[in-house]
All heavy atoms as an XYZ file, in Angstrom:
559
protein
N     116.617     43.581    121.719
C     116.618     45.004    121.470
C     115.888     45.712    122.608
O     114.764     45.337    122.953
C     115.872     45.264    120.161
C     116.338     46.529    119.500
S     115.780     46.523    117.803
C     115.445     48.217    117.656
N     116.493     46.749    123.197
C     115.860     47.395    124.360
C     114.688     48.302    123.941
O     114.664     48.820    122.839
C     116.984     48.202    124.984
C     117.951     48.428    123.891
C     117.835     47.258    122.958
N     113.772     48.437    124.857
C     112.628     49.312    124.628
C     113.038     50.771    124.793
O     113.948     51.082    125.568
C     111.522     49.007    125.632
C     110.795     47.722    125.380
C     109.950     47.841    124.122
O     110.310     47.286    123.101
N     108.860     48.572    124.230
N     112.353     51.662    124.079
C     112.626     53.089    124.192
C     111.914     53.615    125.439
O     110.703     53.443    125.600
C     112.109     53.806    122.943
C     112.356     55.300    122.886
C     113.854     55.601    122.895
C     111.715     55.884    121.653
N     112.691     54.226    126.298
C     112.144     54.742    127.555
C     111.552     56.126    127.309
O     112.278     57.076    127.041
C     113.244     54.794    128.611
C     112.711     55.227    129.949
O     111.501     55.104    130.176
O     113.520     55.714    130.767
N     110.242     56.234    127.400
C     109.573     57.514    127.145
C     109.032     58.145    128.417
O     108.259     59.097    128.343
C     108.412     57.306    126.165
O     107.507     56.383    126.752
C     108.914     56.812    124.824
N     109.436     57.675    129.545
C     108.872     58.181    130.799
C     109.318     59.615    131.090
O     108.620     60.344    131.793
C     109.255     57.263    131.957
O     110.656     57.255    132.110
N     110.449     60.047    130.589
C     110.941     61.396    130.897
C     110.568     62.415    129.813
O     110.915     63.586    129.932
C     112.472     61.371    131.052
O     113.046     60.921    129.832
C     112.895     60.477    132.186
N     109.902     61.985    128.760
C     109.584     62.898    127.664
C     108.671     64.036    128.096
O     108.883     65.180    127.717
C     108.924     62.129    126.522
C     109.900     61.334    125.706
C     111.174     61.005    126.047
C     109.663     60.782    124.418
N     111.749     60.269    125.055
C     110.840     60.115    124.038
C     108.582     60.762    123.574
C     110.957     59.457    122.837
C     108.698     60.104    122.371
C     109.879     59.462    121.997
N     107.671     63.736    128.888
C     106.757     64.775    129.330
C     107.497     65.836    130.146
O     107.289     67.043    129.948
C     105.622     64.165    130.146
C     104.591     65.163    130.658
C     103.843     65.809    129.512
C     103.650     64.486    131.626
N     108.363     65.421    131.015
C     109.137     66.357    131.826
C     110.029     67.224    130.940
O     110.128     68.436    131.139
C     110.000     65.588    132.850
O     109.173     64.691    133.567
C     110.692     66.542    133.792
N     110.663     66.616    129.974
C     111.555     67.369    129.084
C     110.769     68.372    128.232
O     111.196     69.512    128.055
C     112.321     66.410    128.171
C     113.347     65.566    128.899
S     114.607     66.572    129.705
C     115.376     67.301    128.297
N     109.638     67.967    127.730
C     108.846     68.859    126.880
C     108.303     70.031    127.692
O     108.369     71.190    127.259
C     107.707     68.072    126.194
C     108.300     67.121    125.158
C     106.711     69.015    125.548
C     107.308     66.150    124.574
N     107.795     69.749    128.866
C     107.283     70.833    129.707
C     108.379     71.793    130.144
O     108.181     73.009    130.166
C     106.562     70.253    130.923
C     105.243     69.547    130.623
C     104.671     68.954    131.894
C     104.269     70.483    129.954
N     109.528     71.263    130.487
C     110.631     72.146    130.881
C     111.130     72.969    129.690
O     111.510     74.129    129.842
C     111.766     71.347    131.509
O     112.334     70.473    130.566
N     111.099     72.389    128.488
C     111.500     73.128    127.299
C     110.547     74.297    127.053
O     110.982     75.418    126.771
C     111.502     72.199    126.091
C     111.842     72.896    124.806
S     111.426     71.939    123.367
C     109.665     71.922    123.445
N     109.232     74.061    127.182
C     108.271     75.147    127.003
C     108.457     76.233    128.060
O     108.358     77.423    127.761
C     106.836     74.619    127.049
C     106.398     73.990    125.756
C     105.867     72.717    125.760
C     106.521     74.667    124.557
C     105.454     72.136    124.569
C     106.103     74.096    123.370
C     105.581     72.817    123.376
N     108.721     75.845    129.259
C     108.940     76.816    130.323
C     110.167     77.668    130.042
O     110.140     78.892    130.177
C     109.055     76.098    131.670
C     109.284     76.993    132.865
C     108.076     77.876    133.107
C     109.624     76.161    134.076
N     111.245     77.044    129.646
C     112.479     77.784    129.348
C     112.277     78.709    128.147
O     112.713     79.865    128.156
C     113.646     76.798    129.116
C     114.848     77.497    128.521
C     114.013     76.103    130.419
N     111.594     78.236    127.121
C     111.333     79.091    125.964
C     110.456     80.283    126.332
O     110.687     81.404    125.873
C     110.661     78.277    124.856
C     111.581     77.388    124.038
C     110.772     76.538    123.087
C     112.594     78.205    123.286
N     109.469     80.049    127.164
C     108.619     81.142    127.608
C     109.432     82.182    128.373
O     109.302     83.386    128.140
C     107.490     80.588    128.488
C     106.586     81.646    129.032
C     105.645     82.240    128.219
C     106.700     82.030    130.349
C     104.811     83.228    128.725
C     105.872     83.000    130.862
C     104.937     83.605    130.044
N     110.295     81.745    129.258
C     111.129     82.668    130.038
C     112.078     83.437    129.130
O     112.260     84.651    129.269
C     111.889     81.896    131.139
C     110.907     81.385    132.186
C     112.951     82.775    131.790
C     111.499     80.432    133.189
N     112.678     82.762    128.166
C     113.613     83.430    127.247
C     112.883     84.498    126.433
O     113.366     85.629    126.285
C     114.296     82.394    126.331
C     115.291     81.569    127.136
C     114.987     83.077    125.155
C     115.890     80.417    126.372
N     111.703     84.173    125.910
C     110.961     85.161    125.127
C     110.495     86.324    125.989
O     110.488     87.471    125.536
C     109.777     84.513    124.419
C     110.163     83.812    123.153
C     110.034     82.448    123.038
C     110.676     84.521    122.080
C     110.395     81.803    121.880
C     111.050     83.878    120.918
C     110.907     82.513    120.815
N     110.128     86.054    127.210
C     109.729     87.144    128.100
C     110.901     88.083    128.370
O     110.740     89.296    128.413
C     109.199     86.582    129.422
C     107.861     85.917    129.311
C     106.777     86.878    128.920
O     106.753     87.999    129.385
N     105.896     86.443    128.051
N     112.068     87.528    128.542
C     113.250     88.366    128.771
C     113.591     89.188    127.533
O     113.977     90.354    127.632
C     114.430     87.500    129.196
C     114.279     86.972    130.612
S     115.505     85.761    131.150
C     116.953     86.120    130.254
N     113.457     88.590    126.365
C     113.732     89.324    125.132
C     112.737     90.459    124.924
O     113.091     91.568    124.544
C     113.696     88.390    123.924
C     114.924     87.539    123.778
C     114.791     86.747    122.502
C     116.081     86.368    121.903
N     116.981     87.413    121.578
N     111.462     90.181    125.176
C     110.438     91.197    124.975
C     110.579     92.319    125.999
O     110.346     93.486    125.693
C     109.038     90.542    125.037
C     108.821     89.692    123.804
C     107.945     91.583    125.172
C     107.567     88.873    123.822
N     110.983     92.003    127.194
C     111.078     93.020    128.236
C     112.203     94.020    127.966
O     112.206     95.109    128.535
C     111.297     92.358    129.595
O     112.582     91.781    129.650
N     113.133     93.700    127.086
C     114.220     94.628    126.769
C     113.814     95.687    125.754
O     114.519     96.658    125.560
C     115.432     93.854    126.237
C     116.102     93.034    127.319
C     117.317     92.330    126.787
C     117.950     91.505    127.890
N     119.122     90.784    127.425
N     112.665     95.497    125.103
C     112.199     96.482    124.136
C     111.590     97.669    124.855
O     110.928     97.526    125.875
C     111.156     95.868    123.202
C     111.727     94.895    122.229
N     112.414     95.288    121.115
C     111.731     93.547    122.210
C     112.811     94.227    120.449
N     112.404     93.143    121.101
N     111.812     98.848    124.285
C     111.214    100.054    124.845
C     110.045    100.464    123.974
O     110.179    100.608    122.767
C     112.246    101.174    124.901
C     113.362    100.855    125.849
C     114.289    102.009    126.008
C     115.371    101.595    126.990
N     116.270    102.652    127.312
N     108.912    100.654    124.603
C     107.726    101.066    123.893
C     107.397    102.494    124.288
O     107.474    102.866    125.458
C     106.545    100.145    124.233
C     106.752     98.730    123.797
C     107.120     97.752    124.700
C     106.590     98.389    122.462
C     107.326     96.447    124.285
C     106.789     97.089    122.038
C     107.155     96.117    122.943
N     107.011    103.292    123.315
C     106.646    104.672    123.588
C     105.228    104.708    124.158
O     104.332    104.045    123.669
C     106.728    105.496    122.304
C     108.122    105.577    121.760
C     108.473    104.911    120.596
C     109.088    106.326    122.421
C     109.759    104.979    120.104
C     110.370    106.405    121.923
C     110.714    105.737    120.771
O     111.972    105.802    120.298
N     105.055    105.515    125.181
C     103.744    105.578    125.815
C     102.767    106.409    124.997
O     101.626    106.059    124.833
C     103.873    106.155    127.223
C     104.591    105.221    128.156
C     105.851    105.509    128.652
C     104.001    104.019    128.539
C     106.506    104.627    129.495
C     104.646    103.132    129.383
C     105.902    103.458    129.859
O     106.549    102.580    130.687
N     103.197    107.566    124.485
C     102.321    108.453    123.728
C     102.916    108.700    122.341
O     103.609    109.684    122.124
C     102.149    109.786    124.453
C     101.380    109.605    125.742
O     100.457    108.803    125.800
N     101.763    110.344    126.766
N     102.645    107.834    121.411
C     103.181    108.081    120.071
C     102.455    109.253    119.414
O     101.255    109.443    119.589
C     102.898    106.776    119.317
C     101.785    106.143    120.047
C     101.898    106.590    121.479
N     103.193    110.063    118.674
C     102.586    111.202    118.003
C     101.928    110.745    116.708
O     102.445    109.890    116.005
C     103.656    112.247    117.694
C     104.254    112.861    118.931
C     105.303    113.879    118.567
O     105.435    114.197    117.375
O     105.983    114.337    119.478
N     100.793    111.354    116.417
C     100.095    111.014    115.191
C     100.791    111.679    114.010
O     101.157    112.848    114.068
C      98.646    111.480    115.266
C      97.777    110.771    116.295
C      96.404    111.416    116.343
C      97.646    109.307    115.957
N     100.956    110.925    112.962
C     101.567    111.483    111.767
C     100.476    111.759    110.740
O      99.484    111.034    110.657
C     102.595    110.517    111.169
O     101.947    109.279    110.901
C     103.747    110.277    112.130
N     100.680    112.767    109.966
C      99.703    113.137    108.954
C      99.799    112.175    107.784
O     100.864    111.963    107.221
C      99.963    114.559    108.483
O      99.087    114.857    107.438
N      98.653    111.626    107.419
C      98.630    110.658    106.327
C      98.186    111.301    105.012
O      97.929    110.628    104.043
C      97.687    109.501    106.663
C      98.130    108.694    107.859
S      99.731    107.938    107.635
C      99.368    106.722    106.409
N      98.066    112.614    104.994
C      97.612    113.290    103.787
C      98.717    113.304    102.736
O      99.873    113.571    103.037
C      97.210    114.724    104.107
C      96.001    114.805    105.005
C      95.682    116.238    105.359
O      96.207    117.149    104.694
O      94.927    116.434    106.294
N      98.322    113.068    101.518
C      99.294    113.122    100.429
C      99.208    114.489     99.773
O      98.120    115.073     99.663
C      99.014    112.025     99.384
O      97.702    112.189     98.903
C      99.158    110.649    100.000
N     100.305    115.019     99.336
C     100.241    116.331     98.686
C      99.482    116.256     97.368
O      99.600    115.297     96.622
C     101.715    116.686     98.454
C     102.451    115.405     98.556
C     101.653    114.486     99.424
N      98.688    117.266     97.133
C      97.874    117.271     95.912
C      98.752    117.650     94.722
O      99.461    118.637     94.752
C      96.741    118.273     96.052
C      95.819    118.278     94.871
C      94.489    118.867     95.256
C      93.596    119.032     94.065
N      93.399    117.862     93.280
N      98.658    116.842     93.682
C      99.442    117.094     92.484
C      98.550    117.747     91.443
O      97.429    117.306     91.206
C     100.014    115.786     91.932
C     100.956    115.106     92.905
C     101.437    113.766     92.356
O     100.947    113.294     91.355
N     102.387    113.176     93.037
N      99.073    118.784     90.829
C      98.317    119.462     89.779
C      98.530    118.738     88.467
O      99.655    118.597     87.997
C      98.781    120.907     89.657
C      98.386    121.673     90.886
O      97.379    121.366     91.505
N      99.176    122.664     91.249
N      97.438    118.309     87.889
C      97.514    117.645     86.595
C      96.774    118.493     85.578
O      95.797    119.176     85.921
C      96.889    116.246     86.670
O      95.583    116.359     87.188
C      97.715    115.332     87.545
N      97.209    118.496     84.332
C      96.593    119.388     83.347
C      95.135    119.067     83.056
O      94.368    119.942     82.701
C      97.458    119.201     82.097
C      98.249    117.977     82.319
C      98.326    117.755     83.784
N      94.701    117.824     83.204
C      93.318    117.505     82.876
C      92.353    117.842     83.999
O      91.159    117.754     83.834
C      93.183    116.033     82.493
C      93.673    115.089     83.542
C      93.006    114.651     84.629
C      94.955    114.495     83.594
N      93.783    113.818     85.371
C      95.000    113.699     84.746
C      96.091    114.549     82.782
C      96.129    112.964     85.100
C      97.206    113.821     83.145
C      97.213    113.040     84.293
N      92.837    118.232     85.154
C      91.931    118.615     86.228
C      91.357    120.011     86.007
O      90.300    120.333     86.513
C      92.643    118.554     87.573
C      92.845    117.150     88.073
C      93.518    117.113     89.425
O      93.918    118.164     89.924
O      93.636    116.015     89.964
N      92.059    120.860     85.278
C      91.574    122.220     85.089
C      90.587    122.329     83.940
O      89.856    123.298     83.861
C      92.772    123.146     84.826
O      93.476    122.642     83.683
C      93.708    123.165     86.015
N      90.547    121.372     83.049
C      89.660    121.417     81.890
C      88.458    120.504     82.102
O      88.535    119.511     82.801
C      90.399    120.928     80.646
C      91.529    121.759     80.202
C      91.989    121.206     78.881
C      93.479    121.023     78.887
N      93.972    120.425     77.690
N      87.386    120.867     81.412
C      86.239    119.985     81.408
C      86.415    119.015     80.254
O      86.670    119.410     79.122
C      84.962    120.786     81.219
C      83.746    119.917     81.226
C      83.128    119.435     82.310
C      83.053    119.420     80.079
N      82.058    118.664     81.947
C      81.991    118.629     80.572
C      83.219    119.547     78.708
C      81.105    117.983     79.739
C      82.324    118.902     77.877
C      81.281    118.119     78.399
N      86.321    117.738     80.552
C      86.467    116.731     79.502
C      85.246    115.843     79.509
O      84.606    115.624     80.541
C      87.715    115.854     79.729
O      87.617    115.241     80.986
C      88.988    116.659     79.632
N      84.929    115.337     78.345
C      83.803    114.431     78.227
C      84.328    113.101     77.691
O      85.112    113.080     76.749
C      82.756    114.986     77.273
C      81.511    114.159     77.235
C      80.441    114.831     76.423
C      79.194    113.994     76.437
N      78.132    114.575     75.644
N      83.894    112.033     78.302
C      84.334    110.710     77.891
C      83.246    110.123     77.011
O      82.073    110.044     77.401
C      84.608    109.814     79.104
C      85.717    110.408     79.945
C      84.965    108.410     78.661
C      85.924    109.716     81.249
N      83.619    109.728     75.803
C      82.667    109.122     74.879
C      82.871    107.611     74.894
O      83.953    107.131     74.600
C      82.875    109.648     73.465
C      82.480    111.076     73.312
C      83.405    112.094     73.366
C      81.128    111.409     73.116
C      83.023    113.404     73.222
C      80.731    112.714     72.967
C      81.681    113.723     73.028
O      81.298    115.002     72.898
N      81.834    106.921     75.248
C      81.895    105.469     75.194
C      81.443    105.005     73.820
O      80.602    105.654     73.201
C      80.976    104.876     76.276
C      81.360    105.196     77.703
C      80.313    104.672     78.655
C      82.710    104.621     78.031
N      81.970    103.916     73.319
C      81.552    103.428     71.994
C      80.056    103.158     71.909
O      79.450    103.361     70.882
C      82.358    102.156     71.782
C      83.460    102.204     72.756
C      83.039    103.080     73.870
N      79.442    102.729     72.982
C      78.019    102.403     72.930
C      77.140    103.650     72.982
O      75.955    103.591     72.664
C      77.652    101.466     74.072
C      78.298    100.093     74.008
C      77.941     99.294     75.259
C      77.878     99.337     72.765
N      77.700    104.764     73.412
C      76.877    105.973     73.519
C      76.937    106.838     72.261
O      76.300    107.871     72.209
C      77.332    106.784     74.722
O      78.633    107.299     74.479
N      77.680    106.439     71.261
C      77.754    107.209     70.020
C      76.498    106.979     69.178
O      75.931    105.887     69.181
C      78.994    106.784     69.220
C      80.337    107.167     69.834
C      81.458    106.580     69.001
C      80.483    108.657     69.922
N      76.058    108.008     68.476
C      74.866    107.805     67.624
C      75.200    106.914     66.419
O      76.320    106.920     65.924
C      74.500    109.213     67.168
C      75.722    110.018     67.394
C      76.537    109.357     68.452
N      74.183    106.203     65.939
C      74.401    105.319     64.785
C      74.172    106.023     63.490
O      73.427    106.889     63.290
C      73.485    104.112     64.904
C      73.823    103.215     66.086
C      72.758    102.097     66.200
C      75.174    102.578     65.914
């Protein structure tokens, strides 16, 4: 049974990484990035709820008199 020749594996692996790096660089270079993106307002509109206009008191069970 013949031995497995592994002498070229390092060359193949290194060349594969090089080719993958070049391919990804070419893919990334095709993207257009904006230089000055505009800031968007992150404020949410205020919603009027009926309980905001009234004063309410929350009674906890432990705070009730015995």
